[in-house]
C-alpha positions in Angstrom: 62.6 103.6 177.9 61.2 102.1 181.1 60.2 98.4 181.3 56.5 99.4 181.7 56.4 101.3 178.4 58.2 98.7 176.3 56.2 97.0 173.7 55.5 93.3 173.9 57.8 92.6 170.9 60.7 94.5 172.6 60.2 92.5 175.8 60.1 89.3 173.8 63.3 90.3 171.9 65.1 91.0 175.2 64.1 87.6 176.7 65.0 85.6 173.6 68.0 87.4 172.2 69.5 89.2 175.1 71.5 87.4 177.8 72.1 90.4 180.1 68.7 90.3 181.7 67.3 87.8 184.2 64.6 86.6 181.8 67.1 86.2 179.1 69.5 84.2 181.2 66.8 81.9 182.4 65.6 81.4 178.8 69.1 80.7 177.5 70.0 78.2 180.2 66.7 76.4 179.8 67.3 76.3 176.1 70.8 74.8 176.5 69.4 72.1 178.9 66.7 71.2 176.3 69.3 71.0 173.5 71.6 68.8 175.5 68.8 66.4 176.6 67.4 66.2 173.0 70.9 65.4 171.7 71.4 62.7 174.3 68.0 61.2 173.5 68.9 60.9 169.8 72.3 59.4 170.5 70.9 56.8 173.0 68.0 55.9 170.6 70.6 54.9 168.0 71.9 52.1 170.4 70.1 48.9 169.3 69.6 47.5 172.8 68.3 50.7 174.3 66.1 51.3 171.3 64.4 48.0 171.8 63.4 48.8 175.3 62.9 52.6 175.3 62.4 53.3 171.6 58.8 54.5 172.0 59.8 56.8 174.9 62.6 58.4 173.0 60.3 58.9 170.0 57.9 60.9 172.2 60.7 62.9 173.7 62.1 63.8 170.3 58.7 65.0 169.2 58.2 67.0 172.4 61.5 68.8 171.9 60.8 69.3 168.2 57.5 71.1 169.1 59.3 73.2 171.7 62.0 74.2 169.3 59.4 75.0 166.6 57.6 77.3 168.9 60.9 78.9 169.9 61.9 79.5 166.3 58.5 81.1 165.5 58.9 83.4 168.5 62.4 84.4 167.3 60.9 85.4 163.9 58.1 87.4 165.7 60.6 89.1 168.0 62.8 90.6 165.2 61.6 93.3 162.9 63.1 91.6 159.8 62.2 87.9 160.2 63.4 86.9 156.8 66.9 88.3 157.4 67.1 86.3 160.7 65.7 83.2 159.1 68.6 83.1 156.5 71.2 84.1 159.0 73.8 81.7 160.5 71.9 81.0 163.7 68.5 81.1 161.9 69.5 78.3 159.6 70.9 76.3 162.5 67.6 76.8 164.4 65.7 75.5 161.3 68.0 72.5 160.9 67.2 71.6 164.5 63.5 70.9 163.8 63.3 70.0 160.1 64.7 66.4 160.4 61.9 65.3 162.7 59.2 66.5 160.3 61.1 64.8 157.4 61.1 61.5 159.4 57.3 61.3 158.7 58.1 60.8 155.0 61.7 59.5 155.1 62.3 56.8 157.7 65.5 57.4 159.7 65.7 61.1 159.0 65.4 61.8 162.7 69.0 60.7 163.1 69.9 64.1 161.7 68.6 65.7 164.8 72.1 65.6 166.1 72.5 68.8 164.1 71.0 70.4 167.2 74.5 70.2 168.6 75.3 73.2 166.5 72.9 75.2 168.6 75.3 74.8 171.5 77.3 77.6 169.8 74.9 79.9 171.6 76.9 79.2 174.7 79.3 81.9 173.6 76.7 84.5 173.9 75.1 83.2 177.0 78.4 83.2 179.0 79.6 86.5 177.6 82.0 85.0 175.2 80.9 87.0 172.2 84.5 87.9 171.4 84.9 84.3 170.4 82.1 84.7 167.9 83.9 87.8 166.5 87.0 85.8 166.1 85.1 83.0 164.4 83.7 85.7 162.0 87.2 86.9 161.5 88.4 83.4 160.6 85.5 83.0 158.2 86.5 86.3 156.4 90.1 85.0 156.1 88.9 81.7 154.6 86.6 83.5 152.1 89.5 85.8 151.1 91.7 82.7 150.6 89.3 80.5 148.7 90.5 81.5 145.2 94.1 80.9 146.0 93.4 77.6 147.7 91.2 76.5 144.7 94.1 77.3 142.3 96.5 75.4 144.6 94.2 72.4 144.8 93.9 72.4 141.0 97.7 72.2 140.7 97.7 69.3 143.3 95.0 67.5 141.5 96.9 67.8 138.2 100.1 66.5 139.9 98.1 63.6 141.4 96.7 62.6 138.1 100.1 62.7 136.4 101.9 60.8 139.1 99.1 58.3 139.5 99.2 57.6 135.7 103.0 57.1 135.9 102.6 54.6 138.7 100.1 52.7 136.6 102.8 52.3 134.0 105.6 51.5 136.5 103.8 49.1 138.8 102.0 45.8 138.0 98.3 44.9 138.5 99.4 42.4 141.2 100.6 45.3 143.4 97.1 46.9 143.3 97.6 49.3 140.4 95.1 47.7 138.2 93.8 50.9 136.6 94.5 54.6 136.4 91.7 55.5 138.9 93.2 53.0 141.4 96.6 54.6 140.9 95.2 58.1 141.3 93.5 56.9 144.6 96.9 55.7 145.8 98.5 59.0 144.8 95.9 61.0 146.8 96.4 58.8 149.9 100.1 59.1 149.6 100.5 62.8 148.9 98.1 63.6 151.8 100.3 61.5 154.1 97.3 59.3 155.1 98.9 56.1 153.9 96.3 53.4 154.3 98.6 50.8 152.9 96.0 48.9 151.0 98.0 49.6 147.8 101.7 49.9 147.9 104.5 49.9 145.2 107.0 47.0 145.1 109.3 48.0 142.2 112.4 50.2 142.9 111.1 52.9 140.5 107.7 52.8 142.2 109.2 53.1 145.7 111.3 56.1 144.4 108.2 57.9 143.1 106.3 57.1 146.3 109.2 58.6 148.3 109.1 61.8 146.2 105.3 62.1 146.7 105.6 61.6 150.5 108.1 64.4 150.7 105.9 66.6 148.5 103.0 65.8 150.8 104.6 67.7 153.8 105.1 70.8 151.7 101.6 70.6 150.2 100.0 70.4 153.6 101.8 73.6 154.7 100.8 75.7 151.7 97.0 76.2 152.5 97.9 77.0 156.1 100.3 79.7 154.9 97.7 81.2 152.5 95.0 81.4 155.3 97.6 82.8 157.8 98.6 85.5 155.3 95.0 86.5 154.9 94.4 86.5 158.6 97.3 88.9 159.1 96.1 91.2 156.4 92.6 91.3 157.9 93.7 91.7 161.5 92.3 94.8 163.1 92.2 96.0 166.7 88.5 96.2 167.2 86.3 95.8 170.2 82.8 94.4 169.8 79.8 94.8 172.0 77.4 92.1 173.0 74.3 94.0 171.8 71.9 92.0 169.7 70.3 93.7 166.7 66.5 94.0 167.2 66.1 93.8 163.4 68.1 90.8 162.3 69.3 89.3 165.6 73.0 89.4 164.8 75.8 90.3 167.2 79.4 91.5 166.8 78.9 95.2 166.5 81.5 97.8 167.3 81.4 99.0 170.9 80.4 102.5 169.8 78.0 101.4 167.1 74.6 103.1 166.9 73.2 101.2 163.9 73.5 97.5 163.0 76.3 97.0 160.4 74.3 94.1 158.9 70.8 95.5 158.3 71.1 99.2 159.4 68.6 98.8 162.3 69.1 101.2 165.3 70.7 99.4 168.2 
């Protein structure tokens, strides 16, 4: 199809979603610059001394970028054939989170601080600079985590049971003067100890308490390794030698399709 015979929606879709055209590259780079400037404005506005002098200026800047991102989001919905599918996709939700806080600030004072969520939009840099294979790897990691969630939940339930038991034992062994004034306080100490964080605000003083603490510290190293092993096993089982193209689906706006794909694997739209 020649450029002259393309519909306006197809042209809009190429500019907004494709990065292999001149218009698409200019749009994406301009979008990244706007995102970075808007994030810096929110961060600087949180500094008290700067806010006192330039608060009103930053307030205007934040609203200007909010309106620009709102228009961009609407154009994205118009460009795809299935707007609802894009709206509830990963990038669609991120785009929405980039504009909602400012509108909420009209009702809830301080909500504009959540505009730093716009930093998530910088993930588009992978597509802009032809790094879509990183997005594919991120999707692969997400699949491995989803496959591991049941095993990890069971493991965490066992750890929670162990922490409750050992925390209760420490409550019996140690005195209130040591900080173990209640079972919840003792469980808090057990969590801090078994995760090897070790704040030190509560610590055992009796020989038996130190012995139990030592056992928990050693257990902590093994416990940290177990979830890693579970996820790694799932990643190995899900590993496939696949190549992905950088084509963006005109229907749902998603990427990561097989190199020889004719239809979108997410919505079935023809690529």
